[in-house]
BALOBA-1460 file (C-alpha; in Angstrom, 3 decimals):
// residues 218
<rec num="1" residu="x" x="-20.280" y="53.224" z="168.746"/>
<rec num="2" residu="x" x="-18.599" y="50.598" z="170.905"/>
<rec num="3" residu="x" x="-20.197" y="50.538" z="174.355"/>
<rec num="4" residu="x" x="-18.570" y="47.901" z="176.588"/>
<rec num="5" residu="x" x="-20.681" y="44.806" z="177.243"/>
<rec num="6" residu="x" x="-20.799" y="43.455" z="180.802"/>
<rec num="7" residu="x" x="-23.150" y="40.501" z="180.183"/>
<rec num="8" residu="x" x="-24.640" y="38.901" z="177.083"/>
<rec num="9" residu="x" x="-26.766" y="35.902" z="176.204"/>
<rec num="10" residu="x" x="-29.585" y="35.194" z="173.731"/>
<rec num="11" residu="x" x="-32.054" y="37.244" z="175.828"/>
<rec num="12" residu="x" x="-30.179" y="40.252" z="177.186"/>
<rec num="13" residu="x" x="-27.173" y="42.498" z="176.896"/>
<rec num="14" residu="x" x="-26.033" y="44.548" z="179.875"/>
<rec num="15" residu="x" x="-24.104" y="47.586" z="178.678"/>
<rec num="16" residu="x" x="-21.589" y="49.629" z="180.637"/>
<rec num="17" residu="x" x="-23.155" y="52.967" z="179.753"/>
<rec num="18" residu="x" x="-20.647" y="55.813" z="179.696"/>
<rec num="19" residu="x" x="-21.413" y="58.876" z="181.794"/>
<rec num="20" residu="x" x="-22.722" y="61.686" z="179.587"/>
<rec num="21" residu="x" x="-24.357" y="59.417" z="176.999"/>
<rec num="22" residu="x" x="-28.179" y="59.639" z="176.908"/>
<rec num="23" residu="x" x="-30.159" y="56.441" z="176.472"/>
<rec num="24" residu="x" x="-32.598" y="58.022" z="173.988"/>
<rec num="25" residu="x" x="-31.877" y="60.456" z="171.124"/>
<rec num="26" residu="x" x="-32.349" y="64.072" z="172.184"/>
<rec num="27" residu="x" x="-34.197" y="66.822" z="170.351"/>
<rec num="28" residu="x" x="-30.897" y="68.441" z="169.429"/>
<rec num="29" residu="x" x="-29.528" y="65.196" z="168.029"/>
<rec num="30" residu="x" x="-26.225" y="63.676" z="169.036"/>
<rec num="31" residu="x" x="-25.308" y="60.096" z="169.963"/>
<rec num="32" residu="x" x="-27.344" y="57.898" z="172.317"/>
<rec num="33" residu="x" x="-27.357" y="54.314" z="173.542"/>
<rec num="34" residu="x" x="-30.067" y="53.463" z="171.021"/>
<rec num="35" residu="x" x="-27.589" y="54.186" z="168.206"/>
<rec num="36" residu="x" x="-25.838" y="50.948" z="169.159"/>
<rec num="37" residu="x" x="-28.947" y="48.756" z="168.871"/>
<rec num="38" residu="x" x="-28.259" y="47.720" z="165.273"/>
<rec num="39" residu="x" x="-24.953" y="46.230" z="166.455"/>
<rec num="40" residu="x" x="-26.654" y="44.250" z="169.214"/>
<rec num="41" residu="x" x="-29.303" y="42.469" z="167.143"/>
<rec num="42" residu="x" x="-30.342" y="42.102" z="163.515"/>
<rec num="43" residu="x" x="-33.865" y="41.004" z="164.353"/>
<rec num="44" residu="x" x="-36.700" y="43.052" z="162.905"/>
<rec num="45" residu="x" x="-38.157" y="43.616" z="166.370"/>
<rec num="46" residu="x" x="-36.085" y="45.042" z="169.211"/>
<rec num="47" residu="x" x="-33.804" y="45.513" z="171.004"/>
<rec num="48" residu="x" x="-35.520" y="47.366" z="173.831"/>
<rec num="49" residu="x" x="-34.303" y="49.208" z="176.911"/>
<rec num="50" residu="x" x="-35.511" y="47.312" z="179.972"/>
<rec num="51" residu="x" x="-35.066" y="50.411" z="182.179"/>
<rec num="52" residu="x" x="-33.332" y="53.811" z="182.082"/>
<rec num="53" residu="x" x="-30.337" y="55.613" z="183.500"/>
<rec num="54" residu="x" x="-29.821" y="59.357" z="183.685"/>
<rec num="55" residu="x" x="-27.545" y="60.759" z="180.996"/>
<rec num="56" residu="x" x="-24.791" y="61.574" z="183.508"/>
<rec num="57" residu="x" x="-25.001" y="58.225" z="185.357"/>
<rec num="58" residu="x" x="-22.538" y="55.524" z="184.343"/>
<rec num="59" residu="x" x="-22.856" y="51.763" z="184.616"/>
<rec num="60" residu="x" x="-25.195" y="48.811" z="184.198"/>
<rec num="61" residu="x" x="-27.964" y="49.244" z="181.635"/>
<rec num="62" residu="x" x="-30.099" y="46.233" z="180.692"/>
<rec num="63" residu="x" x="-31.159" y="45.825" z="177.049"/>
<rec num="64" residu="x" x="-33.596" y="43.075" z="176.059"/>
<rec num="65" residu="x" x="-33.049" y="41.254" z="172.761"/>
<rec num="66" residu="x" x="-36.366" y="39.377" z="172.772"/>
<rec num="67" residu="x" x="-39.880" y="40.593" z="173.558"/>
<rec num="68" residu="x" x="-40.436" y="37.803" z="176.089"/>
<rec num="69" residu="x" x="-37.196" y="38.792" z="177.838"/>
<rec num="70" residu="x" x="-38.313" y="42.428" z="177.936"/>
<rec num="71" residu="x" x="-41.612" y="41.494" z="179.586"/>
<rec num="72" residu="x" x="-39.814" y="39.277" z="182.110"/>
<rec num="73" residu="x" x="-37.386" y="42.056" z="183.012"/>
<rec num="74" residu="x" x="-40.141" y="44.647" z="183.274"/>
<rec num="75" residu="x" x="-42.009" y="42.336" z="185.649"/>
<rec num="76" residu="x" x="-38.930" y="42.129" z="187.905"/>
<rec num="77" residu="x" x="-38.531" y="45.912" z="187.969"/>
<rec num="78" residu="x" x="-42.247" y="46.565" z="188.490"/>
<rec num="79" residu="x" x="-42.418" y="43.957" z="191.240"/>
<rec num="80" residu="x" x="-39.534" y="45.523" z="193.135"/>
<rec num="81" residu="x" x="-37.466" y="42.353" z="192.811"/>
<rec num="82" residu="x" x="-34.607" y="43.819" z="190.775"/>
<rec num="83" residu="x" x="-31.485" y="44.076" z="192.954"/>
<rec num="84" residu="x" x="-29.791" y="47.364" z="192.060"/>
<rec num="85" residu="x" x="-26.626" y="48.670" z="193.658"/>
<rec num="86" residu="x" x="-25.292" y="52.187" z="193.118"/>
<rec num="87" residu="x" x="-22.044" y="53.787" z="194.188"/>
<rec num="88" residu="x" x="-21.943" y="57.524" z="194.796"/>
<rec num="89" residu="x" x="-19.335" y="59.909" z="196.133"/>
<rec num="90" residu="x" x="-21.072" y="62.678" z="198.041"/>
<rec num="91" residu="x" x="-20.107" y="66.028" z="199.482"/>
<rec num="92" residu="x" x="-19.718" y="65.792" z="203.249"/>
<rec num="93" residu="x" x="-21.517" y="62.700" z="204.466"/>
<rec num="94" residu="x" x="-24.235" y="61.371" z="206.755"/>
<rec num="95" residu="x" x="-23.729" y="61.220" z="210.509"/>
<rec num="96" residu="x" x="-24.404" y="57.488" z="210.689"/>
<rec num="97" residu="x" x="-23.011" y="54.512" z="208.833"/>
<rec num="98" residu="x" x="-26.227" y="53.083" z="207.365"/>
<rec num="99" residu="x" x="-29.898" y="53.846" z="207.077"/>
<rec num="100" residu="x" x="-33.010" y="54.116" z="204.955"/>
<rec num="101" residu="x" x="-34.455" y="57.161" z="203.214"/>
<rec num="102" residu="x" x="-38.239" y="56.893" z="202.926"/>
<rec num="103" residu="x" x="-39.211" y="60.127" z="201.192"/>
<rec num="104" residu="x" x="-41.907" y="60.351" z="198.475"/>
<rec num="105" residu="x" x="-40.858" y="62.274" z="195.378"/>
<rec num="106" residu="x" x="-42.786" y="64.532" z="193.025"/>
<rec num="107" residu="x" x="-41.681" y="66.406" z="189.918"/>
<rec num="108" residu="x" x="-41.466" y="70.171" z="190.327"/>
<rec num="109" residu="x" x="-41.203" y="72.291" z="187.164"/>
<rec num="110" residu="x" x="-40.179" y="75.932" z="186.991"/>
<rec num="111" residu="x" x="-39.907" y="77.361" z="183.507"/>
<rec num="112" residu="x" x="-37.901" y="74.907" z="181.435"/>
<rec num="113" residu="x" x="-36.134" y="73.442" z="184.455"/>
<rec num="114" residu="x" x="-37.408" y="70.626" z="186.632"/>
<rec num="115" residu="x" x="-36.300" y="68.581" z="189.614"/>
<rec num="116" residu="x" x="-37.677" y="65.938" z="191.937"/>
<rec num="117" residu="x" x="-38.663" y="67.224" z="195.375"/>
<rec num="118" residu="x" x="-39.682" y="65.470" z="198.564"/>
<rec num="119" residu="x" x="-43.447" y="65.765" z="198.756"/>
<rec num="120" residu="x" x="-45.865" y="63.761" z="200.958"/>
<rec num="121" residu="x" x="-48.240" y="63.718" z="197.975"/>
<rec num="122" residu="x" x="-45.558" y="62.300" z="195.665"/>
<rec num="123" residu="x" x="-44.875" y="58.713" z="194.638"/>
<rec num="124" residu="x" x="-43.353" y="56.407" z="197.270"/>
<rec num="125" residu="x" x="-39.545" y="56.342" z="197.086"/>
<rec num="126" residu="x" x="-37.287" y="54.277" z="199.340"/>
<rec num="127" residu="x" x="-33.487" y="53.994" z="199.272"/>
<rec num="128" residu="x" x="-31.252" y="51.986" z="201.613"/>
<rec num="129" residu="x" x="-27.696" y="53.269" z="202.055"/>
<rec num="130" residu="x" x="-24.467" y="52.470" z="203.843"/>
<rec num="131" residu="x" x="-21.081" y="54.149" z="204.089"/>
<rec num="132" residu="x" x="-18.275" y="52.317" z="202.293"/>
<rec num="133" residu="x" x="-15.575" y="54.847" z="203.158"/>
<rec num="134" residu="x" x="-14.866" y="58.449" z="204.070"/>
<rec num="135" residu="x" x="-12.255" y="60.896" z="202.811"/>
<rec num="136" residu="x" x="-11.394" y="64.534" z="203.330"/>
<rec num="137" residu="x" x="-14.814" y="66.158" z="203.129"/>
<rec num="138" residu="x" x="-16.355" y="63.441" z="200.962"/>
<rec num="139" residu="x" x="-18.007" y="60.042" z="201.508"/>
<rec num="140" residu="x" x="-18.368" y="56.903" z="199.390"/>
<rec num="141" residu="x" x="-21.913" y="55.560" z="199.660"/>
<rec num="142" residu="x" x="-23.423" y="52.288" z="198.490"/>
<rec num="143" residu="x" x="-27.117" y="52.699" z="197.776"/>
<rec num="144" residu="x" x="-29.903" y="50.207" z="197.099"/>
<rec num="145" residu="x" x="-33.067" y="51.806" z="195.697"/>
<rec num="146" residu="x" x="-36.162" y="49.813" z="196.592"/>
<rec num="147" residu="x" x="-38.256" y="51.843" z="194.136"/>
<rec num="148" residu="x" x="-37.402" y="53.261" z="190.726"/>
<rec num="149" residu="x" x="-38.325" y="56.943" z="190.680"/>
<rec num="150" residu="x" x="-36.709" y="59.479" z="188.369"/>
<rec num="151" residu="x" x="-33.566" y="60.992" z="189.951"/>
<rec num="152" residu="x" x="-34.276" y="58.950" z="193.087"/>
<rec num="153" residu="x" x="-30.671" y="58.408" z="194.166"/>
<rec num="154" residu="x" x="-29.727" y="62.013" z="193.448"/>
<rec num="155" residu="x" x="-32.721" y="63.537" z="195.223"/>
<rec num="156" residu="x" x="-32.419" y="61.200" z="198.210"/>
<rec num="157" residu="x" x="-28.720" y="61.937" z="198.685"/>
<rec num="158" residu="x" x="-29.571" y="65.641" z="198.733"/>
<rec num="159" residu="x" x="-32.352" y="64.909" z="201.243"/>
<rec num="160" residu="x" x="-29.766" y="63.114" z="203.380"/>
<rec num="161" residu="x" x="-27.794" y="66.366" z="203.417"/>
<rec num="162" residu="x" x="-24.952" y="65.228" z="201.164"/>
<rec num="163" residu="x" x="-25.497" y="65.877" z="197.458"/>
<rec num="164" residu="x" x="-23.562" y="63.781" z="194.953"/>
<rec num="165" residu="x" x="-20.355" y="65.365" z="193.676"/>
<rec num="166" residu="x" x="-20.897" y="67.067" z="190.337"/>
<rec num="167" residu="x" x="-24.700" y="67.046" z="190.511"/>
<rec num="168" residu="x" x="-25.887" y="70.153" z="188.619"/>
<rec num="169" residu="x" x="-29.484" y="69.861" z="189.864"/>
<rec num="170" residu="x" x="-29.205" y="68.838" z="193.528"/>
<rec num="171" residu="x" x="-25.614" y="69.875" z="194.242"/>
<rec num="172" residu="x" x="-23.064" y="72.457" z="193.155"/>
<rec num="173" residu="x" x="-22.513" y="71.029" z="189.657"/>
<rec num="174" residu="x" x="-18.735" y="71.256" z="189.871"/>
<rec num="175" residu="x" x="-17.130" y="68.583" z="187.724"/>
<rec num="176" residu="x" x="-18.851" y="65.418" z="186.551"/>
<rec num="177" residu="x" x="-21.562" y="63.465" z="188.350"/>
<rec num="178" residu="x" x="-20.018" y="60.838" z="190.657"/>
<rec num="179" residu="x" x="-22.778" y="58.226" z="190.352"/>
<rec num="180" residu="x" x="-22.375" y="54.637" z="189.147"/>
<rec num="181" residu="x" x="-25.013" y="51.970" z="188.564"/>
<rec num="182" residu="x" x="-22.580" y="49.465" z="190.074"/>
<rec num="183" residu="x" x="-24.481" y="46.201" z="189.697"/>
<rec num="184" residu="x" x="-27.783" y="44.690" z="188.627"/>
<rec num="185" residu="x" x="-29.280" y="41.307" z="189.370"/>
<rec num="186" residu="x" x="-32.592" y="40.010" z="188.026"/>
<rec num="187" residu="x" x="-34.275" y="36.730" z="188.914"/>
<rec num="188" residu="x" x="-36.960" y="34.487" z="187.483"/>
<rec num="189" residu="x" x="-37.181" y="34.193" z="183.700"/>
<rec num="190" residu="x" x="-35.024" y="37.326" z="183.417"/>
<rec num="191" residu="x" x="-32.143" y="35.863" z="185.445"/>
<rec num="192" residu="x" x="-28.933" y="37.831" z="184.915"/>
<rec num="193" residu="x" x="-26.187" y="39.516" z="186.920"/>
<rec num="194" residu="x" x="-23.615" y="42.142" z="185.964"/>
<rec num="195" residu="x" x="-21.164" y="44.509" z="187.660"/>
<rec num="196" residu="x" x="-19.706" y="47.704" z="186.197"/>
<rec num="197" residu="x" x="-16.269" y="49.176" z="186.974"/>
<rec num="198" residu="x" x="-16.066" y="52.739" z="188.314"/>
<rec num="199" residu="x" x="-15.583" y="55.230" z="185.467"/>
<rec num="200" residu="x" x="-12.270" y="57.038" z="185.269"/>
<rec num="201" residu="x" x="-13.639" y="60.325" z="186.592"/>
<rec num="202" residu="x" x="-14.821" y="58.679" z="189.855"/>
<rec num="203" residu="x" x="-11.714" y="56.702" z="190.703"/>
<rec num="204" residu="x" x="-9.635" y="59.420" z="192.365"/>
<rec num="205" residu="x" x="-12.466" y="60.352" z="194.739"/>
<rec num="206" residu="x" x="-13.164" y="56.693" z="195.519"/>
<rec num="207" residu="x" x="-9.499" y="56.152" z="196.391"/>
<rec num="208" residu="x" x="-9.644" y="59.144" z="198.738"/>
<rec num="209" residu="x" x="-12.452" y="57.287" z="200.504"/>
<rec num="210" residu="x" x="-10.522" y="54.043" z="200.803"/>
<rec num="211" residu="x" x="-11.383" y="52.172" z="197.619"/>
<rec num="212" residu="x" x="-8.595" y="49.691" z="196.958"/>
<rec num="213" residu="x" x="-8.821" y="49.843" z="193.173"/>
<rec num="214" residu="x" x="-10.266" y="46.329" z="192.784"/>
<rec num="215" residu="x" x="-12.648" y="46.764" z="189.889"/>
<rec num="216" residu="x" x="-15.194" y="43.976" z="190.211"/>
<rec num="217" residu="x" x="-15.156" y="42.931" z="193.873"/>
<rec num="218" residu="x" x="-18.274" y="44.074" z="195.712"/>
């Protein structure tokens, strides 16, 4: 498996995770990001995932190559200091041009299916957003999660009234999920920065919203 590398040093690798590839092996088998770990390091211990991305989300995924690096990265995430930027193309769009979603999330299970729902008794979840462009019935959003809840971006976009294109849980599920972990920046002992290009399946919708095709410019 050859997953593109966006950043690499002796402590970390930031992978450009393809959409549709799970980070962990599933019960039914099949490929996962962890299958590539033997290619990243020959050390007896590690590598380790410093965080997670949903299977259908593309983009920046931080992998630690040393235990000390893992602990440093985890401290940045836990302390809310990790700077994470996501791009999403959503159905419709918000009325304004920027805002904050402060909506606690809790896991709701029904049979074998589950989803995150807004619940005052849930865990705090905060996402800042701004409009980058609008097209015919769709909007390009840049989102900055201030917390790291499961499905946070997806659930918060739905709460905003504009589910992400292709979302099978919070939207209509038509096509592929249009969600990109665009960039990541960590400070302190875990200092790193990386930016991921939009995956092929998102580019047409982004262009409809005014994206100029420049891959790495913010």
